[in-house]
N, C-alpha and C positions, 0 to 999 in steps of 0.2 A: 568418221570418229568421233568427230563433236557431237554428232547426231544421235548416237547410239549413246552417250555420256548423257546428252541433255534427256533421252528417252528415261534412263537408267533412273537419273535424280527426278524428274517430272510426276506427280501426285497421278495416280490413278481415280478412275471416276469412283470407284467405290471404297477408296481409303481414307483413313481418318483427317488427314489435311483437308480431302475435299469436301468433307462433309462440315470442316470446320469454315472453311471458305464460303460455302452454301447458307450458313447462318449468319455471315456477315461478319464473322470475325477476322481478326489479321490470322495467316498463317505462323504468326509467330509466338502465338500462344502456347501451341504444345511444345517452343522451344522453352519455355518459362521452366518444365520439371525438369530440366537439368541442371539448374540450380541445386538439385539435390545430390549431384555428383562431386560436391564438396568435401564429402566424407571421404573420399578418396585421400585427400590432404588432412585429414583428421585422425585418421585410423592409425599412425605412427605414432601418435602421441600414445598409444597403450601397446608398444612395442620397443622393447628395450633397443633395437636398432635404428630407430627413430628412420629418418629421413635420408636412409643411406644411398650409396650410387647401387646398389641392386633396387632401391624402390624408386629412383629416379629412371632406372632403365626400363623396367617394367610398365611404368606411368607413361612414359614416350613411346612403348611400343602397343601398350593395348588402347590408352584413350583414343587415339585416332580411329581405333576399329570400332569401340563402344559408341563413338559419335557415328560412324556409317550406319552399324546396325540399329540403333537407334533410329537414324533418320528412314532408314528404308523400311522399319515397322510403321512407323508414320505415313509414309508416301506410299507404300505398297499395296496392292490389292488386299482385301481382307482375307481370301484365299491363299497368300503367300505369307502374309504378315507375320504368321505363326511360326515359320522357319527362321524369322530375323530374333524375332524374341527368343526361340530356344536357342537362337547361336549366342545370344548375350547371355543366357544361362552357362552354355557350355562353355564361353570364353571365360567366366567367372571360375568353373569349375577345373579348368584346365592350368590355371595359374594359381589358384589360391595356396597351392602346398609352398609357394615362395612368396606370394605376396598377398598378405590379408586382407589389403585393400581392394581386393577385388570382389571381395563380398557384395559393395555395392552394386557392382553390374549384376549379381544375382536379382538382386530385389527389382531392377529395374526390366530384365528380363520376365520376371513374374507378373509384374505390373501391366507391359506391354503384351502379355499375352491374352488380355482380356480384348484387345481391340480384334481378335480374331471372332468370328461368327461361331458362337459356342454355347449351349444352355449353361446356367450358372452352376449347376450342379456339376456338369462335366469339368467346368474351370475349377471349382473347389477342389474335386477329385485331381485334377493336375497340378495344384498347388501342393495338395499333400505329397503326390508322388514325388516332386521336384525338391520338397524339404526335407523330405527322406532320405533323399539320395544325397543331400548335401549335407544334412546332419549325421550321415552314417562317414562321409567323407572327412568332415571336420573331427569327429572322434578319433579315427584313424591315424587323424594328424594332430591329434592330442591338442586341439586347439583350448581355450579358456571357456569355460561354460557360460561366460556371458557371452560370449558371438555364438555359441549353440544354441542359446536361448533367443536371442533378441532376434535373429534373423528370422526366423520362421514366423515369429509374432510380428514383427514388421511387415514382411510380405503378405500374409495374410489381412491385418487392417489395413493396408494402402491396397490391397487389390480388391477387398471389398468396397471401401470408400471409392475406388475408380468405377468397378461395376454399378452402385449406384447412381455416379455421375454419367456415366454411359446411358443405363439405363434412362434416366431423366430427360439426358438430350434426345433420346431415340423418341420419346414420349411427345416431347415439345416439337420433333421434326414432324411426327405423324397428326399432331393437332392442329401445326400449321399448314400441311396439306389438307387436311380438313375442312380448313377453313378457306381457303384457296378453292376449291371444289365449291363449296357452298356459295361463295362470290361469284364463281364462274357460272354454275347452275342460276344463280339470283339474274345475271346479267343475260345469258341467255333467254330465262323466260321473260325479262323486261324487253328485249330486243323483241324477241315472237308479239308480245302484246302489241307494242307499238307498232309492227307491222299488219296486226289483224285491224287496230285502230285506224291506221292510215287508210287501208283498204276499203273499210267500210265507210270511212269518212270521203274517200274521194272516189271509190270507185263508181257507185251509183252518179256522182255530180257530174263527173269528167263524161259520162257516158250519155249524161243529159246535155251537156255543153256540145260536145260532139254532135250529137242530132240536130240540136237547134243549128248549129252553124251548117251542116249539111242540107236543112232545110232553106236556111236562109239563100246558099249560093244556088239552090234550084228555083226559088222566088224572085229572084234579085231582076231577070230579067223581063216575067211575067207580072211581078207584082212586086214593087219595090217599096211600099209601104207596109207590106208583110214581112217582106224579108228582114226591113228595118226594125220591125217588132221582135221579130225574132232573135235579131245580133243585140238587142237592150236584153232581153230574157236571158239571154245568154251571158252576157255581160253582168247583171242581177245574180245570176247563179255562181258565177265566178268569184263575185265579190263575197259573196256569204261564203263559199269554200272558202276562199283566203282566211276571213274571218274566223273560221272554224277549225283552221289548221294555225293559225296564230295561235289561239286559244289553247289547243291540244300541244301545241310544243310549250306554252308558258307552264301547262300543267306537268310537262315532264321532266322541265326544268326545275320546278319547283322542289325545296328541300323543306319538307315538314318536321314539325316538332317530335312527333312518334317515332319517324327513322333517326333523327339525330340523337334522341335519348337513347336507343339501341345502339348508335356507334357510340357514344358517350361511354355506355356502358361496358364494351368491350374494350375500348382502350384504357377505363380505369381500372377494370379488371387485370389488365396486362401490366397494369404497373401496380397492383396489390392494393388497390384502393377501393374500398367497398361503398358503392353509391344507394342512396334511398332519394327514391322519387316518386310521386304520384303523375296519373293519368294527364296528359296536357289538358288544356282547356281549348275548345272552338273558336277560334281568332278569323278574322280578315285574312286572305292569302298573303298581302303585301306585308302585313305585320308579323305573321305568321313566319315567313322569309328570312324578315329580320333578324327576328328573337333567336331563330334556328341558329342561325350566322355568329350571333353573339354567344349562345349556349355554346356552339362547337369551340369556339376559341376560348371559352371560361374550361372547359373540360380538359383542353390542350395546356393549358397555364396550370392546370393542379397536377396534371401528368407529369411534367417537364419541371416545376419548379416548387411546388408546394412541399412536397415531402410528407403528404398527408398519408392517413389510415383509412379516413371517412371524407364521404363526402355527400352534401345535399343539394337536390332541386328542388323548389317550391313555388307555386302559382297562388297569387293570391287576387283581390281584385278589389275595389271602392267605387260606386257610382261608373263612369265612364272610364275607368282607368285599368290595368292590369299592371301586377307587379311579378315579376318573377325574381328571384333570388336563388343565388348559389354560393352554398357555405362550405368550407372544409376546415378540418382541425390540423393543419399544416403549420408552419412556421410563420406565417405572415410576415410582417413587417415591409410591405410595400408603400413605398414613399414618393413614387411618381410613375408616371405614364411611359411605358415601354410601346413599340409598334403595335403590339398585341392590344392592349388597352386604350390605345389612341383609336384605333381601328373600330373597337367596339363604341366608343363614345360618339367616333360620327355616324357608325351606323343607327346606333339611339338616336342621337340629334336628328337623322333624317326621317327618323318616325315622330318627331315632335314630344320624344320623352327624354327623361331624364336616368344618368347612372352615377349612384354614389358607391364606394368604398370603405369599408370598415377592417383593418388590416392593423390590428396591434401586435407587436412582436410577441412570437412565440403562442399567441392565441388563437390561430388561423385565419382567415380570410371570408368577409361578408361580401358579396357583390349584389346590390339590388338594382335592378331594372325598372322603372315605372313607364309606362307608354300609355296615350290615350286612346281609347277605343269608343270613338262614337256612336258606334252602333249597339252597346250594352247600355242598359236603363236599367239600374238595380232599385227593386222595391226597397229592399232593405239594406241598411247600413252596416257593412261589416267591419272586422276590425282589423283591416289590412295595412291601413296605414295611420290611423288615427288609435288613442285609447276609448273604446266605447262605455257605454253605459253598461252596466250590470243586466240590466233587459235585453240590450242587444244582441243579435244572435248573425254569426258566421255564415255565410250560403255560397255556394260555389256556383261556376259560372253557367252550370247546365240546369240550374235550378232555377233562373233568371229567364224574364220572358225577352224577346228582341222589342227593340223599339219600333 
């Protein structure tokens, strides 16, 4: 018996509650709409009988049924949720001759009807038919014109709003599935590339080592010196292969600026922050990895704390230094280093650079990272860090010859 009750009350995989859980929201989100049922207790204000014994009896008898039907319309499969929504409508129309507050149940039934899988024009036609039936009943019961006018208007307005919300949620879910599929395909392609690289890298090398070891085994009794040379050659090949594997693994683990910029753009777009940025410069691998991690943390801080609408990533340089500047138009007011900023300072310090923050309250934040790059020697002096003379010209990293 308990198992049947639990099965009856548990959310179906394609129910509205299950979709809410898949989006990472609390299952109590849909219960918030029950606050609108306070109209049950307000309606008697416009009745000459007020909160009499009949109103109390109908409320005590109908409200638990209303809660059960509403709950089932949320947790039932989409194919059967329509029956529970229509049950709310039927409950309202049955008791409305004696219980004017029951009109609230009718609005709930019309709204929850949108939970079912139906086209929008079919939903509007269903609303029109149900409201026509209610108008006929309330007219025959000689209800005040205010009730006859407001209930259809309310059910249509709330129904259309809920339809827009549901459509937006479904599109967001489809977009999330598309993003997940893109990530899965990218991960699959990366695994295939790594497999090909390792095969090309180690296949020939291991075969060569195997042949040399087999040859040394055959020569060890007849020509010990030749066997020793073969073993030494095999050792050299193995060491060379080990160096290549380490280089390949380092390349696989590397986080480059271009990839981090693409990730930051997606992160900020999901937080409705528009990002402006230019192409990143060519930098040594160690510096690029360090700046990539700093950029990641900066983008995360903007998305979580800045409440900004725009952000900008810029790169500048002077002589043997490169500057990365991250700015936003958020609330600013940073007066101390949290864990994120402390981590960024440590990374920049490890690169031999400096990090400065300008964050006046209400005027956004500008984070500037300056890192020495000994390999870069510029012919001209740009205006990245100092005020240039009028005849100076700012150049880009790609325009400068390597030292």
